[in-house]
C-alpha positions as CSV (number, residue, x, y, z in Angstrom):
1,M,0.0,0.0,0.0
2,S,1.4,3.4,-1.0
3,P,1.8,6.0,1.8
4,V,-0.8,8.8,1.7
5,S,0.8,12.3,1.8
6,H,-1.1,15.3,0.5
7,A,1.8,17.8,0.7
8,R,3.1,17.0,-2.8
9,A,-0.4,17.0,-4.3
10,R,-1.1,20.4,-2.8
11,R,2.1,21.9,-4.0
12,R,1.5,20.7,-7.6
13,D,-2.2,21.8,-7.6
14,R,-1.3,25.2,-6.3
15,R,0.7,25.8,-9.5
16,V,-2.4,25.9,-11.6
17,Y,-3.7,28.9,-9.6
18,L,-0.5,30.8,-9.3
19,G,0.5,30.1,-12.9
20,G,-2.6,31.7,-14.5
21,H,-3.6,34.5,-12.1
22,P,-1.0,34.8,-9.3
23,V,-2.2,38.2,-8.0
24,L,-5.9,37.3,-7.9
25,F,-5.4,33.9,-6.1
26,G,-2.7,35.4,-3.9
27,L,-5.2,38.0,-2.7
28,L,-7.9,35.3,-2.1
29,A,-5.5,33.2,-0.1
30,A,-4.5,36.2,2.0
31,T,-8.1,37.2,2.8
32,R,-9.6,33.7,3.4
33,G,-9.3,34.1,7.2
34,R,-12.7,35.9,7.3
35,P,-16.0,34.6,5.9
36,V,-16.5,37.9,4.0
37,R,-14.0,40.6,3.2
38,R,-15.1,43.9,1.6
39,I,-12.6,45.8,-0.6
40,G,-14.4,48.9,-1.9
41,G,-17.4,47.8,-3.8
42,T,-16.3,44.2,-4.0
43,L,-17.0,41.4,-1.4
44,L,-14.8,38.4,-1.3
45,V,-17.0,35.6,0.0
46,H,-15.0,32.7,1.5
47,G,-17.2,31.3,4.3
48,T,-19.4,28.2,3.7
49,E,-22.6,29.8,5.0
50,A,-21.9,33.2,3.5
51,Y,-21.4,31.5,0.1
52,R,-24.6,29.5,0.4
53,E,-26.5,32.6,1.5
54,A,-25.2,34.6,-1.4
55,L,-26.4,32.0,-4.0
56,T,-29.7,31.1,-2.4
57,R,-31.0,34.2,-0.7
58,L,-29.4,37.2,-2.3
59,P,-31.0,38.5,-5.5
60,L,-28.3,38.4,-8.2
61,D,-28.0,40.4,-11.5
62,R,-27.2,37.7,-14.0
63,T,-26.3,40.1,-16.8
64,A,-24.1,42.6,-15.0
65,E,-20.7,43.5,-16.4
66,G,-18.0,41.1,-15.1
67,T,-20.4,38.2,-14.4
68,T,-20.4,34.8,-16.1
69,G,-23.8,35.6,-17.7
70,A,-22.6,38.9,-19.2
71,A,-19.5,37.2,-20.7
72,A,-21.6,34.4,-22.1
73,R,-24.2,36.8,-23.5
74,S,-21.6,39.0,-25.1
75,A,-19.7,36.2,-26.8
76,L,-22.4,33.6,-27.6
77,A,-25.6,35.4,-28.2
78,G,-25.5,39.2,-27.9
79,D,-29.2,39.2,-27.0
80,G,-29.5,36.7,-24.2
81,G,-30.7,33.2,-23.9
82,V,-27.6,31.3,-22.8
83,L,-28.8,29.8,-19.5
84,F,-26.3,31.7,-17.4
85,D,-27.9,35.0,-18.1
86,Q,-31.5,33.9,-17.8
87,E,-34.0,34.5,-15.0
88,G,-37.1,32.9,-13.5
89,G,-39.1,30.5,-15.7
90,E,-36.8,30.8,-18.6
91,H,-33.8,29.7,-16.5
92,R,-35.8,26.8,-14.9
93,A,-36.9,25.6,-18.3
94,G,-33.3,25.6,-19.6
95,R,-32.1,23.7,-16.6
96,R,-34.9,21.1,-17.0
97,D,-33.8,20.5,-20.6
98,L,-30.2,19.8,-19.5
99,A,-31.3,17.8,-16.5
100,G,-33.2,15.4,-18.7
101,G,-30.0,14.4,-20.5
102,L,-27.8,14.5,-17.4
103,G,-30.0,12.5,-15.0
104,A,-29.2,8.9,-14.0
105,A,-30.5,7.3,-17.2
106,G,-28.8,9.9,-19.4
107,V,-25.5,9.5,-17.7
108,E,-25.6,5.8,-18.1
109,E,-26.2,6.2,-21.8
110,L,-23.2,8.6,-22.0
111,R,-21.0,6.0,-20.2
112,A,-21.5,3.7,-23.1
113,R,-19.7,6.3,-25.2
114,W,-16.8,7.1,-23.0
115,Q,-15.9,3.7,-21.5
116,P,-14.6,2.3,-24.8
117,L,-12.8,5.5,-25.4
118,L,-11.1,5.2,-22.0
119,A,-10.0,1.7,-22.7
120,A,-8.5,2.6,-26.0
121,R,-6.7,5.8,-24.9
122,L,-5.2,4.3,-21.7
123,A,-4.0,1.2,-23.4
124,P,-0.4,2.6,-23.9
125,L,0.1,2.5,-20.1
126,A,0.1,-1.3,-20.2
127,G,3.2,-1.2,-22.4
128,G,5.1,1.4,-20.4
129,G,3.9,4.4,-22.5
130,E,2.8,7.8,-21.4
131,V,-0.8,9.2,-21.7
132,D,-1.6,12.9,-21.7
133,L,-4.6,13.3,-19.5
134,V,-5.4,16.7,-20.9
135,E,-5.8,15.3,-24.4
136,L,-7.9,12.5,-22.9
137,A,-10.1,14.9,-21.0
138,R,-10.5,17.0,-24.2
139,E,-11.7,14.0,-26.3
140,L,-13.8,12.7,-23.5
141,S,-15.6,16.0,-23.0
142,G,-16.1,16.6,-26.7
143,T,-17.6,13.1,-27.1
144,V,-20.1,13.9,-24.3
145,V,-21.0,17.2,-25.8
146,C,-21.6,15.8,-29.3
147,A,-23.7,13.1,-27.8
148,L,-25.8,15.5,-25.8
149,L,-26.4,17.8,-28.7
150,G,-26.8,15.2,-31.4
151,S,-23.8,16.6,-33.3
152,G,-21.8,14.7,-35.8
153,A,-18.8,17.1,-35.4
154,D,-15.3,15.9,-34.5
155,P,-15.2,15.7,-30.6
156,C,-11.7,17.0,-30.4
157,E,-12.4,19.9,-32.6
158,V,-15.5,20.8,-30.6
159,A,-13.5,20.6,-27.4
160,R,-10.7,22.9,-28.7
161,A,-13.2,25.4,-30.0
162,A,-15.1,25.4,-26.7
163,A,-11.9,26.0,-24.8
164,E,-10.9,28.9,-27.0
165,A,-14.4,30.4,-26.8
166,A,-14.2,30.3,-23.0
167,A,-10.7,31.7,-22.8
168,A,-11.4,34.5,-25.2
169,S,-14.6,35.4,-23.4
170,V,-12.7,35.6,-20.0
171,R,-10.0,37.7,-21.6
172,S,-12.6,40.2,-22.8
173,H,-14.2,40.6,-19.3
174,L,-11.1,40.6,-17.0
175,P,-10.9,43.6,-14.7
176,G,-8.7,46.5,-15.7
177,P,-8.2,48.4,-19.0
178,R,-10.1,47.1,-22.0
179,R,-7.9,44.8,-24.1
180,P,-8.0,45.9,-27.8
181,R,-10.1,43.6,-30.0
182,A,-10.7,41.2,-27.1
183,E,-14.5,41.2,-27.4
184,A,-14.3,40.7,-31.2
185,A,-12.0,37.8,-30.7
186,A,-14.4,36.3,-28.2
187,V,-17.3,36.6,-30.7
188,R,-15.2,35.0,-33.5
189,A,-14.2,32.1,-31.2
190,A,-17.9,31.5,-30.3
191,A,-18.9,31.7,-34.0
192,R,-16.4,29.0,-34.8
193,L,-17.8,26.8,-32.1
194,R,-21.4,27.3,-33.2
195,G,-20.3,26.5,-36.8
196,L,-18.9,23.2,-35.7
197,L,-22.1,22.3,-33.9
198,A,-24.2,23.3,-36.9
199,P,-24.2,19.7,-38.3
200,A,-26.6,18.9,-35.5
201,Q,-29.3,20.7,-37.5
202,G,-29.3,17.8,-40.0
203,A,-29.0,15.0,-37.5
204,P,-31.7,12.3,-37.7
205,D,-34.2,11.9,-34.9
206,G,-34.7,8.8,-32.8
207,G,-31.3,7.7,-31.5
208,P,-30.6,7.3,-27.8
209,F,-28.7,10.6,-27.8
210,A,-31.0,12.5,-30.2
211,P,-32.2,15.8,-28.6
212,R,-35.7,15.7,-27.2
213,A,-38.4,17.9,-28.7
214,G,-38.3,21.3,-27.0
215,S,-34.9,20.8,-25.5
216,V,-31.9,23.1,-25.8
217,A,-30.3,20.8,-28.2
218,A,-33.5,20.3,-30.2
219,G,-34.0,24.0,-30.5
220,A,-30.4,24.5,-31.8
221,R,-31.0,21.7,-34.3
222,D,-34.4,22.6,-35.5
223,G,-34.0,26.3,-35.7
224,E,-36.8,27.0,-33.2
225,A,-34.9,29.9,-31.6
226,G,-35.9,33.5,-32.1
227,E,-34.3,35.9,-34.5
228,D,-31.8,34.0,-36.8
229,G,-31.9,31.1,-34.4
230,R,-29.3,32.8,-32.3
231,A,-30.6,32.1,-28.8
232,D,-31.0,28.4,-29.1
233,G,-27.7,28.0,-31.0
234,A,-26.1,30.0,-28.2
235,Q,-27.5,27.7,-25.6
236,A,-26.0,24.7,-27.4
237,A,-22.7,26.5,-27.5
238,M,-23.0,27.3,-23.9
239,V,-23.5,23.6,-23.0
240,A,-20.3,22.8,-24.9
241,V,-18.3,25.6,-23.3
242,A,-19.4,24.6,-19.8
243,A,-19.0,20.8,-20.2
244,V,-15.6,21.0,-22.0
245,N,-13.9,23.6,-19.8
246,T,-14.9,22.1,-16.5
247,T,-13.9,18.6,-17.6
248,V,-10.6,19.6,-19.0
249,A,-9.8,21.6,-15.9
250,A,-11.0,19.1,-13.3
251,L,-10.1,15.6,-14.6
252,P,-6.3,15.9,-15.0
253,R,-6.0,17.8,-11.7
254,A,-8.0,15.2,-9.8
255,V,-5.9,12.4,-11.2
256,A,-2.6,14.2,-10.5
257,W,-3.8,14.7,-6.9
258,C,-4.7,11.0,-6.6
259,A,-1.2,10.0,-7.9
260,D,0.8,12.5,-5.8
261,A,-1.1,11.6,-2.6
262,G,-1.0,7.8,-3.1
263,L,-4.7,7.3,-3.2
264,W,-4.8,4.5,-5.8
265,D,-5.9,2.0,-3.1
266,Q,-9.1,4.0,-2.6
267,A,-9.5,4.4,-6.3
268,A,-9.4,0.6,-6.8
269,D,-12.1,0.0,-4.2
270,E,-15.5,-0.1,-5.8
271,V,-17.2,1.2,-2.6
272,L,-14.7,4.0,-1.9
273,R,-14.2,5.1,-5.5
274,P,-17.4,7.2,-6.0
275,V,-16.7,8.9,-2.6
276,L,-13.1,9.6,-3.6
277,A,-14.3,11.1,-6.9
278,A,-16.5,13.5,-4.9
279,E,-13.7,14.4,-2.6
280,L,-11.3,15.0,-5.4
281,L,-13.8,17.3,-7.2
282,R,-14.3,19.1,-3.9
283,V,-10.6,19.9,-3.4
284,T,-9.8,20.7,-7.1
285,A,-12.9,22.8,-7.6
286,A,-12.9,23.2,-11.4
287,S,-14.7,26.6,-11.1
288,P,-12.9,27.9,-8.0
289,L,-14.7,31.2,-7.9
290,L,-18.0,32.6,-9.2
291,P,-18.2,36.3,-10.2
292,R,-21.6,37.8,-9.4
293,V,-23.3,41.1,-8.8
294,A,-25.9,41.9,-6.2
295,A,-29.3,43.0,-7.7
296,A,-30.6,44.3,-4.4
297,D,-29.6,45.1,-0.9
298,G,-29.1,42.1,1.5
299,T,-26.5,40.3,3.6
300,A,-23.9,37.6,3.2
301,G,-22.4,36.1,6.2
302,G,-23.7,39.0,8.3
303,C,-22.0,41.5,6.0
304,P,-24.2,44.2,4.5
305,V,-24.5,43.9,0.7
306,R,-25.6,46.8,-1.5
307,A,-27.3,46.6,-4.9
308,G,-24.5,46.8,-7.5
309,D,-21.8,45.3,-5.2
310,R,-19.5,42.8,-6.9
311,L,-19.3,39.4,-5.3
312,V,-16.4,37.0,-5.7
313,L,-17.8,33.7,-4.4
314,V,-14.8,31.5,-3.6
315,A,-16.2,28.0,-4.1
316,R,-13.0,26.2,-3.1
317,H,-12.9,28.0,0.2
318,A,-16.6,27.5,0.9
319,A,-16.1,23.7,0.3
320,E,-13.0,23.8,2.7
321,A,-10.7,22.6,-0.1
322,H,-7.9,24.6,1.6
323,R,-8.5,22.9,5.0
324,R,-9.6,19.3,4.4
325,D,-7.6,16.9,2.2
326,P,-9.6,14.4,0.1
327,D,-10.1,11.1,1.9
328,A,-12.8,8.6,0.9
329,R,-12.6,7.0,4.4
330,R,-13.3,10.3,6.1
331,P,-15.1,12.4,3.5
332,A,-16.7,15.8,3.9
333,E,-20.4,15.8,4.3
334,A,-22.3,15.8,1.0
335,A,-23.8,19.2,1.5
336,L,-20.3,20.7,1.8
337,S,-18.8,18.7,-1.0
338,R,-21.5,19.8,-3.4
339,L,-20.9,23.5,-3.0
340,V,-18.2,23.4,-5.7
341,F,-21.2,22.9,-8.0
342,G,-23.1,25.9,-6.7
343,A,-26.2,25.9,-4.5
344,G,-30.0,26.1,-4.8
345,A,-31.4,27.2,-8.2
346,H,-27.8,28.0,-9.3
347,A,-26.4,24.5,-8.7
348,C,-24.7,22.9,-11.8
349,P,-26.9,20.3,-13.5
350,G,-23.8,18.4,-14.6
351,A,-22.7,17.4,-11.1
352,R,-23.7,13.8,-11.5
353,L,-22.0,13.6,-14.9
354,A,-18.8,15.0,-13.5
355,S,-18.7,12.5,-10.5
356,V,-19.5,9.4,-12.5
357,Q,-17.1,10.3,-15.3
358,L,-14.2,10.9,-12.8
359,A,-15.0,7.7,-11.0
360,D,-14.8,5.8,-14.3
361,V,-11.5,7.4,-15.1
362,L,-10.1,6.5,-11.7
363,A,-11.3,2.9,-12.1
364,A,-9.6,2.6,-15.5
365,L,-6.3,4.0,-14.1
366,A,-6.2,2.3,-10.8
367,P,-4.7,-1.0,-12.0
368,Y,-1.7,1.0,-13.4
369,R,-1.2,3.1,-10.3
370,P,0.2,5.8,-12.5
371,V,2.6,8.6,-11.6
372,V,2.9,12.0,-13.1
373,T,5.8,12.4,-15.5
374,R,5.2,15.8,-17.0
375,A,3.0,18.8,-16.0
376,R,2.7,22.2,-17.6
377,V,0.2,24.9,-16.5
378,D,-2.2,26.3,-19.1
379,R,-1.8,30.0,-18.4
380,G,-4.4,31.1,-21.0
381,A,-7.3,28.8,-20.1
382,A,-10.6,30.1,-18.7
383,L,-10.3,27.8,-15.7
384,P,-7.2,26.9,-13.7
385,G,-5.8,23.7,-15.2
386,W,-2.9,21.9,-17.0
387,R,-1.9,22.4,-20.6
388,T,-0.1,19.0,-20.4
389,L,-0.4,16.4,-17.7
390,C,1.3,13.1,-18.6
391,V,1.3,9.9,-16.6
392,R,2.8,6.4,-16.9
393,A,2.3,3.2,-15.0
394,A,4.3,2.9,-11.8
395,S,7.3,0.6,-12.4
């Protein structure tokens, strides 16, 4: 049995934060001692209850400058309708569409797509070869997206386009002086992604992965959107952006942590494996912070919030990723672990998919007990992650 030591895993994982945004994450680390810290008109929300309160009780402006919704609207639609910028019934309807394909039955169907892919891509490990888990995560996420949207596009091309669309959108909405032509670049990247997904418009009905009538994917395929079909096409692109970027960020980081901390015994145990997957997702927190803007006065963690205040909701601190190491034998309670996927009406509908997918990756890797051989931070990605993360079987 390999010794369990999380120090090396933490050191490696810290590189993805400091490599991409050293000033921002340095500030967040320095202020995490208090549940909420105000800096001018911005509130840094670290505490578990303050984070939950901000997402479930505080009215939020989903289209304000600097929020995820605003970035998505600007790059993908221009006139709204991309789930992250929606409100009320429109938002609930969009989430229901996604939930139908991402529930227990839908995820089981998707597993039939990714399990053969895992077996094929990890086969070089048996012969002493290396596998780049970033490339694997890219193909895996692209395969899932194409299945969900009924698209016949190349999964790797879709994944690359979704990553570029997200990165360009983030660059165009970062704080500070406007970057020349950044917004135009974001729009071009999004247009390329939507162009790749366009073959879904001619996809036949009836297969197990065909979009259901009235769903986000069906609307993108059948042209039932509003003007020029932009809104529904934008929703399909948003599904691709969210699924690809969270998978490519989370999966290699989780595997690297498992390897560095010597957790392959837990990964090999059928009972402990799903718990370990949830724990690894908690500490790696693919979306470590959520930028939001308050739509009305309220409170968060006892701190007064004014309408228009910017909120930086630090998911990884709320889930105690900085305090509690992942351990399937002594896991965090589920309510805490799930906070990395949001809370309440703003919880991510892909949480089940992410957990099952990571558990399957861990199961496929466990017999090899791989070690990390090469790791390079992706400094331009929308989410903290690796540009390259290669592993080989332990000798």
